[in-house]
Structure formats: C-alpha cells, structure tokens
PLY file of the C-alpha trace (Angstrom):
ply
format ascii 1.0
element vertex 154
property float x
property float y
property float z
element edge 153
property int vertex1
property int vertex2
end_header
-26.81 -48.92 -12.68
-28.73 -46.29 -12.70
-27.14 -42.94 -12.02
-28.86 -40.27 -9.69
-27.84 -37.00 -8.78
-30.95 -35.61 -6.72
-29.28 -36.18 -2.88
-32.81 -35.49 -1.16
-36.01 -37.50 -0.44
-39.30 -36.11 0.69
-41.81 -38.13 2.70
-45.08 -37.28 3.69
-46.84 -40.48 4.70
-44.96 -43.06 7.18
-41.45 -42.26 6.23
-42.16 -39.26 8.13
-41.05 -41.47 11.12
-37.16 -40.69 11.60
-37.01 -44.21 13.55
-38.93 -46.29 10.46
-36.06 -44.39 7.87
-33.58 -45.39 10.14
-34.99 -49.40 10.25
-35.14 -49.25 6.56
-31.64 -48.51 6.31
-31.67 -45.09 4.44
-28.47 -43.22 5.61
-29.23 -39.65 5.96
-27.37 -36.22 6.86
-29.93 -34.30 7.88
-34.00 -34.03 8.20
-36.20 -31.04 8.00
-39.46 -29.83 7.50
-40.43 -28.78 4.06
-43.44 -28.58 2.07
-44.60 -29.72 -1.31
-47.28 -26.57 -2.61
-49.90 -27.88 -5.15
-50.44 -31.55 -3.68
-52.92 -32.54 -0.94
-52.40 -35.71 0.96
-54.69 -38.84 0.24
-55.36 -41.85 1.95
-56.35 -43.68 -0.90
-53.61 -45.97 -1.82
-54.83 -49.70 -1.70
-53.19 -52.01 0.80
-52.45 -55.46 -0.70
-52.92 -56.92 3.13
-56.18 -55.56 4.38
-59.21 -54.15 2.53
-60.20 -50.87 3.39
-57.24 -50.06 4.12
-55.39 -46.56 2.88
-51.80 -45.75 2.52
-50.88 -41.93 2.06
-50.50 -41.04 -1.67
-50.36 -37.35 -2.89
-52.56 -35.99 -6.05
-52.21 -32.55 -7.63
-54.34 -30.12 -6.05
-53.16 -26.30 -6.86
-55.15 -24.76 -3.47
-53.22 -27.24 -1.37
-50.34 -28.03 -0.01
-48.54 -31.21 1.62
-46.18 -31.04 4.66
-43.58 -33.28 5.33
-40.00 -34.39 6.13
-37.07 -33.51 3.72
-34.33 -36.00 3.79
-30.68 -35.30 2.91
-29.59 -38.17 1.91
-25.57 -38.89 2.65
-25.21 -40.59 -0.94
-27.52 -39.76 -4.15
-27.86 -43.53 -4.96
-29.41 -43.89 -1.07
-33.01 -43.35 -2.45
-32.77 -46.86 -3.93
-33.30 -48.29 -0.87
-35.94 -46.88 -0.42
-37.97 -48.40 -4.00
-38.52 -52.27 -2.16
-40.15 -50.23 0.93
-43.02 -48.21 -1.62
-42.63 -51.69 -3.75
-41.54 -49.23 -6.93
-42.45 -49.61 -9.38
-45.52 -51.50 -9.07
-47.57 -49.94 -6.22
-45.46 -46.25 -6.11
-43.96 -44.35 -9.02
-40.70 -42.34 -8.02
-40.67 -38.63 -9.04
-38.51 -35.72 -8.41
-40.54 -32.97 -6.93
-40.10 -29.16 -5.66
-39.66 -28.83 -1.96
-40.12 -25.54 -0.62
-38.32 -24.23 2.59
-39.58 -21.00 3.82
-38.02 -19.17 0.09
-35.48 -22.39 -1.17
-37.16 -24.79 -3.15
-35.20 -28.16 -2.98
-35.04 -30.65 -5.81
-36.53 -34.00 -4.10
-37.65 -37.77 -4.99
-41.04 -38.57 -3.50
-43.21 -41.41 -4.41
-46.75 -41.08 -5.96
-49.02 -44.19 -6.19
-49.92 -45.63 -9.36
-53.17 -45.32 -10.76
-53.93 -49.35 -10.65
-53.67 -49.42 -7.25
-55.66 -46.59 -6.09
-59.20 -46.33 -4.62
-61.68 -44.11 -3.09
-62.93 -44.87 0.32
-60.41 -45.66 2.15
-59.24 -45.29 5.99
-55.29 -45.03 7.61
-55.33 -47.64 10.05
-54.13 -46.00 13.63
-50.84 -47.54 13.87
-50.04 -46.41 10.33
-51.10 -42.74 11.53
-49.00 -43.23 14.20
-45.69 -43.28 11.60
-47.00 -39.89 10.47
-47.43 -38.12 14.00
-44.13 -39.42 14.81
-42.98 -36.80 12.24
-44.61 -34.20 14.27
-41.27 -32.07 15.37
-41.63 -31.51 11.27
-45.06 -30.27 10.96
-47.02 -26.71 11.42
-49.64 -27.12 13.94
-52.51 -27.06 11.60
-51.50 -29.60 9.69
-50.97 -31.70 12.55
-54.62 -31.28 13.84
-55.62 -32.14 10.36
-53.99 -35.80 10.80
-55.18 -36.35 14.14
-58.42 -35.46 12.67
-58.42 -37.53 9.49
-61.00 -40.64 9.74
-59.24 -43.80 10.55
-59.86 -47.67 9.63
-61.10 -49.69 12.42
0 1
1 2
2 3
3 4
4 5
5 6
6 7
7 8
8 9
9 10
10 11
11 12
12 13
13 14
14 15
15 16
16 17
17 18
18 19
19 20
20 21
21 22
22 23
23 24
24 25
25 26
26 27
27 28
28 29
29 30
30 31
31 32
32 33
33 34
34 35
35 36
36 37
37 38
38 39
39 40
40 41
41 42
42 43
43 44
44 45
45 46
46 47
47 48
48 49
49 50
50 51
51 52
52 53
53 54
54 55
55 56
56 57
57 58
58 59
59 60
60 61
61 62
62 63
63 64
64 65
65 66
66 67
67 68
68 69
69 70
70 71
71 72
72 73
73 74
74 75
75 76
76 77
77 78
78 79
79 80
80 81
81 82
82 83
83 84
84 85
85 86
86 87
87 88
88 89
89 90
90 91
91 92
92 93
93 94
94 95
95 96
96 97
97 98
98 99
99 100
100 101
101 102
102 103
103 104
104 105
105 106
106 107
107 108
108 109
109 110
110 111
111 112
112 113
113 114
114 115
115 116
116 117
117 118
118 119
119 120
120 121
121 122
122 123
123 124
124 125
125 126
126 127
127 128
128 129
129 130
130 131
131 132
132 133
133 134
134 135
135 136
136 137
137 138
138 139
139 140
140 141
141 142
142 143
143 144
144 145
145 146
146 147
147 148
148 149
149 150
150 151
151 152
152 153
C-alpha cells in the first residue's frame, strides 16, 4: 500500500460541494478557503458520457489564481478514497500543490486532467456548475461572479 503523508485536499471543481465530498465518504476534520496561485480554472476535461460537456480542470497560468476548498483530512490515506471518483490515474492524475491561505502555505493533493481527456470548447452543465457554486462560502465574490458568468452546456 502507498504511504501518504500529505493531509490536505484542495478541491476546485465539483468537490467544492461539501455534501458531495461527504457522500463520497471522505472523512475530513475541517474545510477552509484556499487559493492556488499560478493556475486557472478550465472546463476542458471531456465527459465520457456527454458530447460537448466539460468538467473542471486546472492549468498553469502564472497570471491567474484558482480558488477552492482546502479540506483537512482525518488521515493522510483518506485521499485514496477520491481516486475512484476522479477515475485516477486514467482521467485525472493526483499531485501535491502549495495552497495559500493568507500568508500561510499548506501542501495539498489536487487533481489534474490527463492530456488524453482534454479538449477545447467544452462547457459545464448547469447541474455540475451547481456543485461548484455550493462552495460559495469558501470563495470570494469576484470568483463567484466568474463562475456565475461562465457559459454553460445546454
């Protein structure tokens, strides 16, 4: 079994919805706002079931930030529970990133879409975007406005 020592998970997509995370069986101690500097939110991860539908992904962009929910895991190995939901390692790979909370940096796991499942021109469906918006208590007003203004799949 893999030994894992990082005890945080940074969610920027549908897992910003705390109810969704609980339904997926992830045991957390706490959830706080977090910011990932140098990345931007994309919806370029192809849905395997619906043409034209995009799911959340993040990509390097030194001039952008991604806001999300920083979950403190009850145990470090809790992150392994998320892999099946993210279809890791096929759809998403899991990496450790530095998440900022004010002046404090916390190292956390997050997921990046694999190149084979990415394409341009995709849009998230309304129900999927609802999961991101369920994390509103963790996001700035500016970031929320960006999410509300993002084009959706019909």
